[in-house]
C-alpha positions as CSV (number, residue, x, y, z in Angstrom):
1,M,-16.0,-128.0,-23.5
2,S,-15.7,-127.6,-19.8
3,S,-19.9,-127.2,-19.2
4,S,-19.8,-130.6,-20.9
5,L,-17.2,-132.4,-18.7
6,D,-19.2,-130.7,-15.7
7,D,-22.4,-132.4,-17.0
8,I,-20.5,-135.8,-17.2
9,S,-19.2,-135.2,-13.6
10,D,-22.7,-134.5,-12.5
11,S,-24.5,-137.5,-14.1
12,L,-21.7,-139.7,-12.9
13,S,-21.9,-139.0,-9.2
14,S,-25.2,-140.7,-9.3
15,V,-24.2,-143.8,-11.4
16,K,-23.9,-147.4,-9.9
17,L,-22.3,-150.2,-11.7
18,S,-24.8,-152.5,-13.2
19,N,-22.4,-155.3,-14.1
20,G,-23.0,-158.7,-11.9
21,V,-20.5,-160.0,-9.8
22,S,-20.1,-163.8,-10.4
23,S,-18.4,-166.3,-7.8
24,Q,-15.2,-166.2,-10.2
25,D,-15.1,-162.4,-9.8
26,S,-15.3,-162.6,-6.2
27,T,-12.0,-164.6,-5.9
28,R,-9.9,-161.8,-7.6
29,T,-7.3,-160.0,-5.9
30,G,-8.0,-156.7,-3.7
31,Q,-6.4,-154.8,-6.4
32,D,-8.8,-156.2,-8.8
33,E,-11.9,-156.3,-6.8
34,R,-11.5,-152.4,-6.6
35,L,-12.4,-152.0,-10.3
36,L,-15.6,-153.6,-9.6
37,W,-16.0,-154.4,-13.2
38,R,-15.9,-157.8,-15.5
39,S,-13.6,-157.4,-18.5
40,D,-13.4,-161.0,-19.7
41,S,-16.1,-161.2,-22.4
42,L,-15.2,-157.5,-23.4
43,I,-11.3,-158.1,-23.8
44,D,-11.8,-161.6,-25.3
45,S,-14.1,-160.3,-27.8
46,H,-12.4,-157.0,-28.6
47,V,-8.8,-156.9,-28.0
48,G,-7.0,-158.2,-30.9
49,G,-10.3,-159.3,-32.8
50,C,-8.3,-160.3,-36.0
51,P,-10.5,-160.9,-39.1
52,A,-10.1,-164.2,-40.6
53,Q,-6.6,-164.9,-41.8
54,M,-5.9,-163.9,-45.3
55,S,-2.8,-162.7,-47.0
56,T,-2.2,-159.3,-47.6
57,D,-2.1,-159.5,-51.2
58,V,-5.4,-161.3,-51.5
59,R,-7.1,-158.6,-49.3
60,R,-5.6,-155.9,-51.3
61,A,-6.5,-157.6,-54.4
62,R,-10.0,-157.9,-53.3
63,L,-10.5,-154.3,-52.1
64,E,-9.0,-152.9,-55.3
65,E,-11.8,-154.7,-57.4
66,A,-14.5,-153.6,-54.7
67,F,-13.3,-149.9,-55.2
68,R,-13.4,-150.3,-59.0
69,T,-17.1,-151.4,-58.7
70,I,-17.9,-148.6,-56.4
71,I,-16.3,-146.0,-58.9
72,E,-18.3,-147.3,-61.7
73,C,-21.6,-147.6,-59.6
74,V,-21.5,-144.0,-58.4
75,G,-22.1,-142.9,-62.1
76,E,-18.0,-143.0,-63.6
77,D,-19.7,-145.3,-66.5
78,P,-17.3,-146.2,-68.9
79,S,-19.9,-147.6,-71.0
80,T,-21.2,-143.9,-71.5
81,M,-18.0,-142.2,-71.5
82,L,-16.3,-144.6,-74.0
83,G,-19.0,-145.8,-76.2
84,V,-18.4,-149.5,-75.3
85,F,-20.0,-152.1,-73.2
86,L,-19.5,-152.2,-69.5
87,D,-19.3,-155.8,-69.4
88,D,-16.4,-155.8,-71.6
89,P,-13.3,-156.3,-69.3
90,R,-11.2,-154.4,-71.9
91,T,-13.6,-151.5,-71.3
92,R,-12.8,-151.5,-67.7
93,D,-9.0,-151.7,-68.2
94,E,-9.3,-148.6,-70.7
95,F,-11.4,-146.6,-68.5
96,F,-8.9,-147.2,-65.6
97,D,-6.1,-146.2,-67.5
98,R,-7.6,-142.3,-67.0
99,D,-4.9,-140.3,-65.4
100,G,-6.9,-139.6,-62.1
101,L,-8.7,-143.0,-61.9
102,K,-5.7,-145.2,-63.1
103,D,-4.3,-146.0,-59.7
104,T,-7.2,-145.1,-57.6
105,P,-8.4,-148.6,-56.8
106,A,-5.0,-149.7,-55.5
107,R,-4.5,-146.3,-53.6
108,A,-7.7,-146.9,-51.9
109,A,-7.2,-150.3,-50.9
110,K,-3.9,-149.5,-49.4
111,S,-5.3,-146.5,-47.5
112,I,-8.6,-148.6,-46.2
113,L,-6.2,-151.2,-45.1
114,F,-4.2,-148.3,-43.2
115,L,-7.4,-147.0,-41.7
116,T,-8.4,-150.4,-40.3
117,K,-5.0,-151.9,-39.2
118,G,-6.2,-151.9,-35.6
119,Y,-7.8,-155.3,-36.4
120,E,-4.3,-156.5,-37.1
121,E,-3.2,-155.7,-33.4
122,N,-4.0,-156.9,-30.0
123,L,-3.2,-155.9,-26.5
124,D,0.2,-158.1,-26.1
125,L,1.4,-156.5,-29.5
126,V,0.9,-152.9,-28.6
127,V,2.2,-152.8,-24.9
128,K,4.9,-155.3,-25.3
129,N,7.2,-155.0,-22.4
130,A,6.5,-151.4,-21.4
131,K,5.2,-152.4,-17.9
132,F,7.2,-150.9,-15.3
133,D,7.4,-151.5,-11.6
134,E,7.2,-148.1,-10.0
135,D,6.5,-147.1,-6.5
136,Y,4.1,-144.3,-7.5
137,F,0.2,-144.5,-6.7
138,E,-1.0,-141.2,-7.7
139,M,-3.0,-140.1,-10.9
140,V,-1.4,-140.7,-14.3
141,T,-3.1,-138.6,-17.2
142,V,-2.2,-138.2,-21.0
143,R,-4.7,-135.7,-22.5
144,D,-5.4,-134.7,-26.0
145,I,-4.4,-137.5,-27.8
146,E,-5.5,-137.1,-31.5
147,F,-7.8,-139.8,-33.0
148,H,-9.3,-140.6,-36.5
149,S,-11.7,-143.5,-36.9
150,L,-14.3,-144.7,-39.5
151,C,-17.9,-144.6,-38.2
152,E,-19.3,-148.2,-38.5
153,H,-22.6,-146.9,-39.6
154,H,-21.7,-145.0,-42.8
155,L,-17.9,-145.7,-43.3
156,I,-17.7,-141.9,-42.8
157,P,-14.7,-140.5,-40.5
158,F,-14.9,-139.2,-37.2
159,Y,-12.2,-137.4,-35.2
160,G,-10.9,-135.9,-32.2
161,K,-9.2,-136.3,-28.7
162,I,-8.8,-138.7,-26.1
163,H,-8.0,-138.1,-22.3
164,I,-6.8,-141.2,-20.4
165,G,-6.1,-141.3,-16.8
166,Y,-5.4,-144.2,-14.4
167,I,-4.0,-144.6,-10.8
168,P,-1.5,-147.4,-10.6
169,T,-1.0,-149.9,-7.9
170,G,2.9,-150.4,-8.1
171,K,3.1,-150.8,-12.0
172,V,2.8,-148.1,-14.7
173,L,2.6,-148.2,-18.6
174,G,5.0,-146.5,-21.0
175,L,3.4,-143.3,-21.6
176,S,3.2,-144.0,-25.5
177,K,1.5,-147.0,-24.8
178,L,-1.8,-145.3,-23.8
179,A,-1.6,-143.6,-27.3
180,R,-0.8,-147.0,-28.9
181,I,-3.8,-148.5,-27.2
182,A,-6.1,-145.5,-28.4
183,E,-4.8,-146.0,-32.0
184,M,-5.6,-149.7,-31.8
185,Y,-8.9,-149.1,-31.1
186,T,-9.6,-146.3,-33.3
187,R,-8.1,-147.8,-36.6
188,R,-11.2,-150.0,-37.1
189,F,-14.8,-149.7,-37.9
190,Q,-16.2,-148.1,-34.8
191,N,-18.4,-146.2,-32.7
192,Q,-17.2,-143.3,-30.1
193,E,-19.1,-145.3,-27.3
194,R,-17.2,-148.7,-27.8
195,I,-13.9,-147.2,-28.2
196,T,-14.3,-145.1,-24.8
197,K,-15.0,-148.6,-22.9
198,Q,-12.4,-150.6,-24.9
199,I,-9.6,-148.3,-24.0
200,A,-10.6,-148.3,-20.2
201,H,-10.7,-152.0,-20.2
202,A,-7.8,-152.4,-21.9
203,V,-5.8,-150.3,-19.4
204,V,-7.1,-152.1,-16.7
205,E,-6.2,-155.6,-18.3
206,A,-2.6,-154.2,-19.0
207,I,-1.5,-153.2,-15.4
208,R,-4.5,-153.9,-13.3
209,P,-4.8,-150.1,-11.8
210,S,-6.8,-149.1,-9.1
211,G,-8.9,-147.0,-11.4
212,V,-9.0,-145.7,-15.1
213,G,-10.9,-142.7,-16.6
214,V,-11.5,-142.3,-20.4
215,I,-13.1,-139.0,-22.1
216,I,-13.5,-138.7,-25.9
217,E,-14.3,-135.9,-27.5
218,G,-15.4,-136.5,-31.3
219,S,-16.6,-134.6,-34.3
220,H,-18.9,-137.0,-36.7
221,M,-18.6,-136.2,-40.3
222,C,-21.6,-138.2,-40.6
223,M,-23.6,-135.6,-38.7
224,S,-22.0,-132.9,-40.7
225,M,-21.4,-133.7,-44.3
226,R,-24.6,-135.7,-44.6
227,G,-28.0,-136.6,-43.0
228,V,-28.8,-133.9,-40.2
229,Q,-25.7,-131.6,-41.8
230,K,-25.2,-130.0,-38.3
231,S,-21.3,-129.0,-38.4
232,G,-19.8,-127.9,-35.0
233,A,-21.7,-130.6,-33.0
234,E,-19.2,-132.4,-30.7
235,T,-19.9,-135.6,-28.9
236,M,-18.5,-136.3,-25.3
237,T,-18.3,-140.0,-24.2
238,S,-16.7,-141.1,-20.7
239,T,-15.9,-144.6,-18.9
240,M,-15.1,-144.4,-15.4
241,L,-13.6,-147.4,-13.6
242,G,-12.9,-148.4,-10.0
243,V,-11.9,-145.2,-7.8
244,F,-12.7,-143.2,-10.9
245,L,-16.3,-144.0,-10.6
246,D,-16.5,-144.4,-6.7
247,D,-14.4,-141.6,-5.6
248,P,-15.8,-138.2,-6.5
249,R,-12.7,-136.6,-5.4
250,T,-10.7,-138.7,-8.0
251,R,-12.9,-138.1,-10.5
252,D,-13.4,-134.4,-10.5
253,E,-9.1,-134.2,-9.9
254,F,-9.3,-136.2,-13.5
255,L,-12.2,-133.7,-15.1
256,R,-10.2,-130.8,-13.8
257,I,-6.8,-132.1,-15.7
258,C,-8.9,-132.9,-18.9
259,T,-10.5,-129.4,-18.9
260,R,-7.4,-127.2,-18.1
261,R,-6.2,-125.4,-20.8
């Protein structure tokens, strides 16, 4: 893994931010200007982007019906197993009385709601009042945060570890909130690249640090159990903002912390 992070460091040394700076950006306070990025569109779109309001009962009922259809469509066909017609509602009820499948639609509906609970959360709900004034201006890093998510392309799991670092400007986050921010974004239909950016931008939105670094190491089952079927492949993504991008020493310190075992 260290060689992968070294490659990230080398490539970042020559990176320049491509985001334009509008007149509105130029009026931000000094500590905001040090970040050299625009968060507004990303934050509005992805922090707390709750789905259309629908009661939990309605969502669960619709999901249960969808999973019943999936079970039938993959080949568990009651018309062939029980000798009656598939379009008879009584057939479906009898079929789903089978011990192994009796409660599967309900279990699957409950499971998918948990796995995508991030859609019901936003930054304010996650962070709450866990922002504290502190006379501390050095790097804060929480590493090896485990995550599990669902690939938006195939709805197949991917998982791994997240490392988050930031340099405060007089205000720090409760440490668990970094993990909760990560959880909010990973519990959605996602891709690893987007998660990396969202976490970094959310930390900035929460406490306006002078810089943020996020690195994610991910293993994608859509590559190992289907498609190219290459188990053991690891995907590395990183987002560096503010001094983590502009100052090689800060970036190198963060990368050393993330690779230390």
